[in-house]
N, C-alpha and C positions, 0 to 999 in steps of 0.2 A: 422427928419423922413420925407421922401418924401411923396408927396400927393398920396394916393392910386389910382390905375387905376380901373375904374368901368367896370366890366364885367357883362352883363345882363345874367340871368340864369332862366330857367324854369324847372319844374319837370314834367315828364311824369307820368301817373297813377302808373306804377310799381316802381317809385322812391319816392312815398309818404312815409313820415316819416323818410327818410334817411337823414343823415347830409349833408350839403353843403360842398364842398371842404374846408379844413381848415388845418392850420399848427399845428403840434403836440406840438411844442415849439415856443417861440417868435423868436428864431434865426434860425428856419428851413427855408430853401429856398423853398422847395416843399410843396405843400398842398396835403394831403391825399384824395384820392377818393375811393369810396366803390362800391362793387358789388350790383346791384339791384336784383339779382337772386341767386338761389341755382343751382350750377352746379359742374361738375368735369372735370378735364383735365387729360387724361390718360398719363402715362409715355411716353415721346417722342412725344406727340401730342401738337397741338395748339388749342386754343379756343378763341372765341370772347365773351367778357363779357360785357353786358350792364350796364350802371350806372344809367339809369333813368333820366338823366339830358341832357338838350340842352343849349348851351351858344352862345352868340354873342360877339365874340372877337373884340375889337376896331380895326379899320383900323390902320395899322402901327405896329401891334402886332401879335403874334402867341401864341398859347398855346402848350407847349411841355408836352408829357406824358413820364414819366421815370419809371424805375423799382424801387421797394422797396428793399433795400439791405437785409433786414431780410428774405424776401421771397426767394431771390436768394441764400443766404447762407444756410438757413435751409431746403429749399425744392427744390432748383434748378429751381425756377420759375422766369421768367424774361419776358421782352418784346422783341420780335424778331426784331422789327424795331425801336430801341431806338436811339435818342428820336423820338417819333412819333409826327408829327406836325398836329395841328388843325388850319386851316387857318381862317382868319378873315371873310370870306364870307360863311363858312360852318354853317348850322343851324340844322343839324341832331343830333341824339342822340350821346353823347360821349360813345364810346365803346372801350374797351381795348383789344388788341390782346395779349394773354399770351401764353408762350411756357413752357412746363414742361420738363426740362432737367433731372429731378429726376428719380428715379427707381420705384416709387410708384405713383398711381393716386393722384392728388392734388384736394382735395375737397374745394370748395368755398361756404361759407354760405352768405346769404343776409346780407349786412352790413359789410362784411369783407373788410379791406383796401387792395386794389389790385394794386395801382400804385400811383405815385406822379404827380401832375400837376404844371407846372411853366408857368407864363406869361412872355414872352420875347419880347423886342423891335425888330422890323425888320427894318433894315436900308435900305433906297432906294439905289439902285445900278444901275450904267450904265456901260456896258462893252464897252471898246474902243479897237478895233483891231489895233495891231501894227505889224511891220515887225519883230522886235526883242525886247525881254524883257530886262530890265536892269539887269546887273550882280549882283550876290549876293555871299556871302562867301560859301554858301552851294551848289549853283548851282542846278543841276538836281538830286543830291543824295537823295535817299529816301529808304523806306523799310529797316530800321535798319542801315542806313549809318552814323548816328550821334553817334554811340557807342553802348555799351551793356546795 
């Protein structure tokens, strides 16, 4: 088992008593995060849902917020900007943008699981401009060019 990455976390007053992000099963990649408020998102609308948590992501990492598959399947609720990135220098409250693609208002209760959080390594990158890119078997084909 790799050594865990330490992510510092604080609770805001409206996050008191809520669980910290956690995996539902030992093999789960994502950690569930919950709503700190009661709210509803109308059909076809978006909403910003606070978690009551602030984190300090270590330099060289990011946190990604991703949808929960059960919410997407059962209610049509997902993240419009998935995966959402939380940068290592952000210190504000974790808030989740949700969109309701369903036909009914989606009611969120305090403590409901609303998204998954993953900690991912960010590799250093340097772009080097060249006159011509190396050839590849695919070339410039895209947007369905590799088959059905």
